[in-house]
C-alpha positions, -999 to +999 in steps of 0.1 A: -060-068-312-042-063-285-053-074-246-061-047-220-044-043-191-060-068-163-057-043-136-079-021-161-104-050-168-110-055-134-112-016-126-087-016-095-049-004-091-020-024-090-018-017-055-054-036-050-053-064-025-065-101-030-099-089-008-105-059-031-098-079-064-123-105-054-145-082-049-144-067-081-143-095-099-176-107-086-195-073-092-183-078-130-189-116-132-223-110-122-232-079-142-219-101-174-226-135-166-240-154-196-267-165-177-279-129-172-271-115-208-290-146-228-275-141-266-252-115-256-219-123-279-203-088-260-210-099-227-200-135-229-166-119-245-167-093-214-169-124-189-143-141-205-122-111-203-130-107-166-123-143-156-089-145-176-078-112-159-089-128-120-073-158-125-039-144-135-042-118-105-057-142-081-024-158-083+004-145-066+030-163-086+010-153-122+002-117-107+045-110-097+050-124-132+023-104-148+036-073-132+071-076-141+062-088-179+029-082-187+012-102-212+041-113-227+045-135-195+019-160-210+027-155-245+043-191-249+021-213-235+019-202-201-018-190-202-033-168-177-067-187-170-093-205-183-114-191-207-142-206-226-120-230-247-101-260-227-120-276-197-155-254-196-161-276-166-138-269-149-141-234-154-175-229-144-169-249-110-141-222-106-168-194-112-191-210-090-168-211-060-162-175-068-197-167-063-206-188-038-173-199-016-166-234-010-198-247-021-205-288-006-170-284+012-151-289-022-116-281-017-091-266-046-061-286-039-071-314-065-046-341-055-013-315-051+002-339-022-013-315+005+011-289-006-005-255+003+008-219-004+019-203+024+002-174+037+012-139+031+026-116+060+023-080+069+049-062+089+048-024+099+076-003+101+078+034+113+111+055+099+117+093+103+117+117+079+151+119+080+155+083+067+129+087+043+148+114+030+185+094+029+168+060+025+183+033+047+187-005+051+167-018+079+172-050+098+139-068+106+136-096+133+102-117+122+087-144+136+073-165+111+066-199+097+096-220+080+102-252+064+109-281+087+148-291+084+139-324+100+115-337+073+123-314+045+087-298+046+070-334+038+054-335+074+063-369+077+088-389+101+125-385+086+127-419+068+087-421+059+069-404+033+030-391+031+006-423+015-020-417-012-055-412+004-072-443+003-106-424+006-104-405-027-074-420-043-052-391-042-079-367-059-084-348-029-123-349-036-150-376-034-183-377-052-215-387-039-248-395-061-282-389-048-308-391-074-301-371-105-278-353-088-239-359-082-222-338-055-185-335-051-170-323-021-138-323-002-123-360+010-132-360+049-101-383+054-073-361+038-092-326+039-085-325+002-048-329+003-048-364-015-025-376+010-022-390+043+004-391+071+003-422+090+037-410+111+040-375+115+072-354+119+079-352+157+096-318+150+066-301+133+036-323+141+031-332+100+026-297+092+060-296+075+069-259+090+081-246+122+079-211+134+111-191+140+123-160+142+144-147+109+160-117+105+156-097+075+179-070+057+150-048+039+167-017+016+143+014+021+147+036-010+151+076-006+120+096-014+094+070+002+062+084+010+039+073+044+019+043+033+045+030+010+047-009+003+076-031+000+071-063-014+091-093-006+085-122-029+090-154-011+094-139+025+064-148+035+050-180+054+065-214+046+036-233+027+023-266+041+040-296+036+066-282+010+040-258-005+053-226-022+060-197+005+040-164+008+050-133+004+061-105+033+045-069+027+063-038+045+041-011+049+059+019+059+046+050+081+068+081+089+072+098+124+062+133+125+089+156+122+096+185+148+099+212+123+089+204+089+056+192+074+055+172+042+030+173+012+046+149-016+079+159-024+076+195-008+084+203+023+068+232+048+083+245+077+070+278+098+100+302+111+092+330+138+110+362+129+114+393+150+091+424+148+125+448+140+138+421+115+103+424+098+101+456+095+140+467+086+147+431+068+171+408+076+183+372+068+187+339+087+195+303+081+174+272+081+186+236+083+177+212+059+171+176+057+203+167+037+225+184+066+235+219+051+217+251+060+200+273+035+198+315+038+165+332+031+165+363+030+137+391+046+129+417+027+115+453+046+083+455+057+074+416+060+044+406+069+031+376+088+021+346+066+050+355+037+063+324+022+096+320+008+102+289-018+136+275-015+141+254-047+151+218-047+152+215-009+127+195-002+123+158-006+134+135-034+109+118-053+111+080-055+124+065-081+135+098-099+161+121-098+138+152-091+136+169-061+110+189-043+112+223-029+109+238+009+089+263+016+094+286+045+064+306+063+075+334+087+052+345+116+058+382+130+066+377+167+055+407+190+075+413+218+065+405+251+076+415+289+086+452+280+108+470+300+097+507+308+123+520+284+113+497+255+075+504+263+084+546+257+101+539+226+073+518+214+051+545+222+073+571+205+075+551+176+036+547+173+034+585+174+058+593+145+038+565+124+017+575+095-010+557+076+018+548+049+037+526+075+002+507+079-014+505+048-034+474+055-049+483+086-052+517+078-072+503+044-092+481+068-105+508+095-114+534+065-135+506+045-150+495+082-162+530+089-179+533+053-196+502+059-207+516+092-218+551+078-235+529+049-255+513+077-267+545+093-278+562+062-296+531+051-318+531+085 
């Protein structure tokens, strides 16, 4: 039987944050935990499936591989995460940590030489609707932590090396026995790193990384929407003491446009027209984001709110050849500050008008009078 999609297993989207996945995992794990479902084989399998999915998606590198290749990324021995096989005690201790946090001060480095993955970073970038239409290459200046060149990320003074922690023997953990109980906790000497630095690097203070401003070139594709997230793998903070870097997430927001409003791939624009143009008909041109102009023909007798659709004049659809539409809604403008002659002409026009010239208002007031007559007859 083929494996289910890990995101479906946890009930999250592919854009879910680490916190969202952790919350979903905890709820499901508590629901299907074997202790809560004794003798239930299906619950046990479900629990195993949930843990396997979370162990993959909670690891940035495994998640990146899974997003690109799916289950095939782990088909040749690159297992996604512990199940009920293998080291069951490690598996249960990991689950215990996920439920209750770092209980007893237990670290997760397990003698990795102090190398810790760098933190992910977020950068908010505001672009114009025109830039979202055409796409652009943005140059970003980002202050971030990079690997210290002086010590090559080791944290130790050039010419020296970190030493194995004498307290934990490089394990990063120490065990204390109290009666029948044996408690394992993070090594207080190396803080779970497994190594200590006697002579730290002067440039980075032993951290293995320094803060610098970097310039990154980011390609923003045409058709991006407000809230689009772009992930740059390995462009986040440098890891501690030579650990792998985190990722950089760029969140896009789009500035309001003075003329166009956007709804998905469609654009909307309100255009005022004169009373004469609405009555007699006519045409006008509107600019588009592509740089060209589109002609809108107004039929005779057009009313306020009439909408015209200009096909394929909207926004491009991200990673597609499709293009949205542009909708033009006209608003009939009533003339103001009339001259004496203009007023006379309008009054003359009004006297010449009949019900056929104003069918909507004539029909409304006719029905309104019938309504009032009905009220009088019922009293």
